[in-house]
C-alpha positions in Angstrom: 0.0 0.0 0.0 2.9 2.4 0.8 4.2 1.9 -2.8 0.8 2.9 -4.2 0.8 6.0 -2.0 4.2 7.1 -3.1 3.4 6.4 -6.8 0.2 8.4 -6.7 1.7 11.2 -4.7 4.5 11.5 -7.3 2.0 11.3 -10.2 -0.2 14.0 -8.7 2.4 16.6 -8.1 2.0 18.4 -11.4 1.3 22.1 -12.2 -2.2 23.2 -13.2 -2.6 23.7 -17.0 -3.5 27.0 -18.4 -7.2 27.8 -18.6 -10.1 27.1 -16.3 -13.5 25.4 -16.1 -16.6 26.9 -17.5 -18.4 25.7 -14.3 -16.9 26.9 -11.1 -15.5 24.6 -8.4 -18.7 24.9 -6.3 -20.9 23.8 -9.3 -18.6 20.8 -9.9 -18.5 19.8 -6.2 -22.3 20.0 -5.8 -22.8 18.2 -9.1 -20.6 15.3 -8.0 -22.2 15.2 -4.6 -25.8 15.3 -5.8 -25.4 13.0 -8.7 -22.8 10.5 -7.5 -21.9 10.5 -3.9 -25.2 11.0 -2.1 -27.4 8.7 -4.2 -24.9 5.9 -4.1 -24.4 6.1 -0.4 -28.2 6.2 0.0 -28.4 3.0 -2.1 -25.7 1.4 0.0 -27.5 2.2 3.2 -30.8 0.9 1.9 -29.3 -2.3 0.8 -27.4 -2.8 4.1 -30.6 -2.2 6.1 -32.4 -4.8 4.0 -29.6 -7.3 4.5 -29.7 -6.8 8.2 -33.4 -7.6 8.1 -32.7 -10.8 6.0 -30.3 -12.0 8.7 -32.9 -11.5 11.4 -35.3 -13.6 9.4 -32.7 -16.3 8.6 -31.5 -16.6 12.2 -35.1 -17.1 13.4 -35.8 -19.7 10.8 -32.6 -21.1 9.3 -32.6 -23.2 6.2 -31.3 -23.4 2.7 -33.8 -20.8 1.3 -32.9 -18.3 4.1 -29.2 -18.5 3.6 -29.6 -18.3 -0.2 -31.6 -15.0 0.3 -29.0 -13.6 2.7 -26.2 -14.5 0.2 -28.1 -12.7 -2.6 -28.5 -9.7 -0.3 -24.8 -9.7 0.5 -24.0 -9.5 -3.2 -26.5 -6.6 -3.6 -24.8 -4.7 -0.7 -21.3 -5.4 -2.0 -22.4 -4.2 -5.4 -23.6 -1.0 -3.8 -20.3 -0.5 -2.0 -18.3 -1.2 -5.2 -20.3 1.6 -6.9 -19.0 4.2 -4.4 -16.0 2.7 -2.8 -13.5 4.8 -4.7 -14.5 7.9 -2.8 -12.4 8.7 0.3 -13.5 12.3 0.7 -16.3 13.1 3.1 -18.0 11.3 5.9 -16.7 7.9 4.7 -13.3 9.1 6.0 -14.6 9.9 9.5 -14.1 7.3 12.2 -12.2 5.0 9.8 -15.5 4.1 8.1 -13.9 3.2 4.8 -11.4 0.9 6.4 -14.0 -0.7 8.7 -16.5 -1.2 5.9 -14.0 -2.9 3.6 -10.9 -4.1 5.3 -9.1 -5.4 2.2 -6.4 -6.4 1.4 -6.4 -8.3 4.6 -3.5 -7.3 6.8 -1.8 -9.9 9.0 -4.6 -12.3 8.6 -6.7 -10.0 10.7 -10.2 -11.1 9.5 -9.4 -14.8 9.8 -8.1 -14.5 13.3 -10.8 -12.2 14.6 -13.7 -14.2 13.1 -12.2 -17.5 14.2 -12.0 -16.3 17.8 -15.5 -15.0 17.7 -17.0 -18.2 16.2 -15.2 -20.3 18.9 -16.5 -18.1 21.8 -19.7 -18.2 23.7 -20.3 -14.6 24.7 -23.3 -12.7 23.2 -22.5 -10.9 20.0 -24.3 -7.6 19.1 -23.9 -4.7 16.7 -22.1 -2.9 19.5 -19.7 -5.9 20.0 -18.8 -5.7 16.3 -18.5 -1.9 16.3 -16.0 -2.1 19.1 -13.9 -4.8 17.4 -11.0 -4.6 14.9 -11.5 -3.4 11.4 -11.1 -6.9 10.1 -14.4 -8.0 11.8 -16.6 -5.0 11.1 -17.4 -5.0 7.4 -18.2 -6.7 4.1 -15.1 -9.0 3.9 -15.9 -10.4 7.4 -19.5 -10.9 6.3 -18.3 -12.8 3.2 -16.4 -15.2 5.4 -19.5 -15.8 7.5 -21.5 -16.7 4.5 -19.1 -18.3 2.0 -16.4 -20.1 4.0 -16.4 -23.9 3.3 -19.1 -25.6 5.3 -20.8 -22.3 6.3 -24.3 -23.0 7.5 -26.9 -21.5 9.9 -28.1 -24.9 10.9 -26.6 -27.6 13.2 -23.8 -27.1 15.7 -22.4 -23.6 15.6 -24.8 -22.5 12.9 -26.9 -20.3 15.2 -23.8 -18.6 16.5 -22.5 -18.0 12.9 -25.9 -16.5 12.0 -25.9 -14.3 15.1 -22.4 -13.0 14.2 -23.4 -12.4 10.6 -26.5 -10.5 11.8 -24.3 -8.3 14.0 -21.9 -7.6 11.2 -24.7 -6.8 8.8 -26.2 -4.4 11.4 -22.9 -2.7 11.9 -22.5 -2.2 8.1 -26.0 -0.7 8.0 -25.1 1.6 11.0 -22.0 2.9 9.2 -23.8 3.4 5.9 -26.6 5.3 7.6 -24.0 7.5 9.4 -22.3 8.3 6.1 -25.6 9.4 4.6 -26.4 11.5 7.6 -22.9 13.0 7.4 -23.7 14.1 3.8 -27.4 15.1 4.1 -28.1 15.9 7.8 -28.3 19.3 9.3 -24.8 20.9 9.0 -23.7 18.0 6.8 -21.2 18.1 4.0 -23.9 18.8 1.4 -25.0 22.0 3.2 -21.4 23.0 3.8 -20.6 22.7 0.1 -23.6 24.8 -0.8 -22.8 27.5 1.7 -19.1 27.4 2.1 -16.4 29.6 0.7 -14.5 29.1 -2.6 -11.6 27.4 -0.8 -13.8 24.6 0.5 -15.3 24.0 -3.0 -11.8 23.8 -4.5 -10.8 21.4 -1.8 -13.8 19.2 -2.5 -13.2 19.1 -6.3 -9.5 18.4 -5.7 -10.3 15.5 -3.4 -12.9 14.0 -5.8 -10.3 14.2 -8.6 -7.6 12.7 -6.5 -9.9 9.9 -5.5 -10.4 9.1 -9.2 -6.6 8.9 -9.8 -6.0 7.0 -6.6 -8.6 4.4 -7.5 -6.9 3.8 -10.8 -3.6 3.1 -9.1 -5.4 0.8 -6.6 -7.2 -1.1 -9.4 -4.0 -1.8 -11.4 -1.6 -2.4 -8.5 -3.8 -4.2 -5.9 -6.9 -5.6 -7.7 -5.3 -6.9 -10.9 -1.5 -7.3 -10.9 -1.2 -9.5 -7.8 -3.8 -12.0 -9.1 -2.2 -12.2 -12.6 1.3 -12.6 -11.4 4.0 -12.8 -14.1 2.2 -15.5 -16.0 -0.4 -18.3 -15.9 1.7 -20.6 -13.7 2.6 -17.7 -11.3 -1.0 -16.5 -10.9 -2.4 -16.0 -7.4 -6.1 -16.5 -7.5 -6.5 -16.0 -3.8 -4.9 -12.6 -4.0 -8.2 -11.4 -5.5 -10.8 -9.7 -3.4 -13.7 -11.7 -2.1 -12.6 -14.8 -4.0 -14.7 -17.0 -1.7 -17.9 -15.5 -3.1 -16.5 -15.2 -6.6 -16.6 -11.4 -6.6 -13.1 -10.6 -7.8 -14.0 -9.9 -11.4 -17.4 -8.4 -10.6 -16.0 -5.9 -8.1 -13.3 -4.9 -10.6 -16.0 -4.3 -13.3 -18.2 -2.3 -11.0 -15.4 -0.1 -9.7 -14.2 0.6 -13.2 -17.7 1.7 -14.2 -17.9 3.9 -11.1 -14.6 5.5 -11.9 -15.8 6.3 -15.4 -19.1 7.8 -14.1 -17.2 10.0 -11.6 -14.8 11.3 -14.2 -17.6 12.2 -16.6 -19.3 14.2 -13.8 -16.1 15.9 -12.8 -15.0 17.2 -16.2 -18.5 17.6 -17.7 -18.4 20.6 -20.0 -14.7 21.2 -19.7 -12.2 21.8 -22.5 -9.3 19.6 -23.5 -11.0 16.5 -22.2 -11.6 14.4 -25.3 -8.7 12.0 -24.8 -9.5 11.5 -21.1 -13.1 10.7 -21.9 -12.1 8.3 -24.7 -9.5 6.5 -22.6 -12.0 6.2 -19.7 -14.7 4.8 -22.0 -12.2 2.2 -23.1 -11.8 1.0 -19.5 -15.6 0.6 -19.2 -15.8 -1.3 -22.5 -13.1 -3.7 -21.6 -14.4 -4.2 -18.1 -17.7 -5.3 -19.6 -15.9 -8.2 -21.3 -14.2 -9.6 -18.3 -14.7 -13.4 -17.6 -16.7 -13.8 -14.4 -14.2 -16.1 -12.8 -11.0 -14.1 -12.3 -9.3 -16.9 -10.5 -9.7 -19.4 -13.4 -8.9 -16.7 -16.0 -5.7 -15.7 -14.4 -4.3 -19.2 -14.8 -5.2 -19.4 -18.5 -3.1 -17.8 -21.2 -6.2 -16.6 -23.2 -8.4 -15.9 -20.1 -5.8 -13.4 -18.7 -5.9 -11.2 -21.8 -8.9 -9.1 -20.9 -7.5 -8.4 -17.4 -4.1 -7.4 -18.9 -5.9 -5.1 -21.4 -8.0 -3.5 -18.6 -4.9 -2.9 -16.5 -3.2 -1.1 -19.4 -6.4 0.8 -20.3 -6.8 2.0 -16.7 -3.2 3.3 -16.7 -3.8 5.2 -19.9 -7.1 6.6 -18.6 -5.4 7.7 -15.4 -2.6 9.5 -17.3 -5.0 11.3 -19.6 -7.1 12.3 -16.7 -4.1 13.7 -14.8 -3.3 15.8 -17.9 -6.9 17.0 -18.4 -8.4 17.6 -15.0 -6.3 20.6 -13.8 -7.2 22.6 -16.9 -10.8 21.4 -17.0 -11.4 22.0 -13.3 -9.1 24.9 -12.5 -7.2 23.0 -9.8 -3.8 21.6 -9.0 -3.7 18.0 -8.0 -1.5 17.4 -5.1 -3.3 15.4 -2.4 -3.1 11.6 -2.0 -6.3 10.3 -0.4 -4.6 7.0 0.5 -2.3 8.8 2.9 -5.2 10.3 4.8 -3.3 13.6 5.1 
């Protein structure tokens, strides 16, 4: 992760190009907030609340149908997260919410250790218990383990406890998602501050949104794609992919690529000198739509790897073109790395 931070920081330290945006920074910031950030966080919160309700039903009456519905709800919530996960600006950064919602890549086997200890225990598990636990136990990756580990069931010995733990994690995810929405839309929330703040705060917001786009490109290539592909089919590492237990590695990559494209279009809408950046970003979306659903299998096959290699190259090209275009289109200087948290 440190190498990504350094690479992105170096990439972003460039001077602003001559010219400016037709829309001012406040207009851009509000446009991105209203049309990207807020509705996507609201969708995440709604999906997370629905998943928490599914768990309550499943724990009361466990069975194959109940766990199937919970698994489907998990995918819906994870999809909603992938649609907005690239943002690190705003309320998602407060109280380590982004890290707690999605602790991946897993550091020091944290999720495995924390969940194993909880499953083997006997104390009551509540949303508050999970909220006070380590990041590895609080969010979607931990919930995936509950649902998709080999032999996972809500019936039989240990099944009731597994379901109770899943319900608590799902409730914690819903809690955090609701808090993010409130942080944007509540009284005195970020949405109100963007509308009523000074020009400096608007410029900061636009700069942070733009930096999140560039940072996400670096993360997609260096963390989502390259470690799985390795140096060739025999050196591929399928389990380096995110959420490989639930088969989400390719799906998450496609959704995050689509989200990045949507964010870029909103950021530079109406700007000048953006044609190459838009075309390069459109290429990433086109290639992402062709990805085989099973990244693990594709990475180990000479032909199956090709779309992922092509996507990695296209994302790098889109990132470079965006870095050239965004300062002039937005009237900003990119110089903040959101992965550093500075």
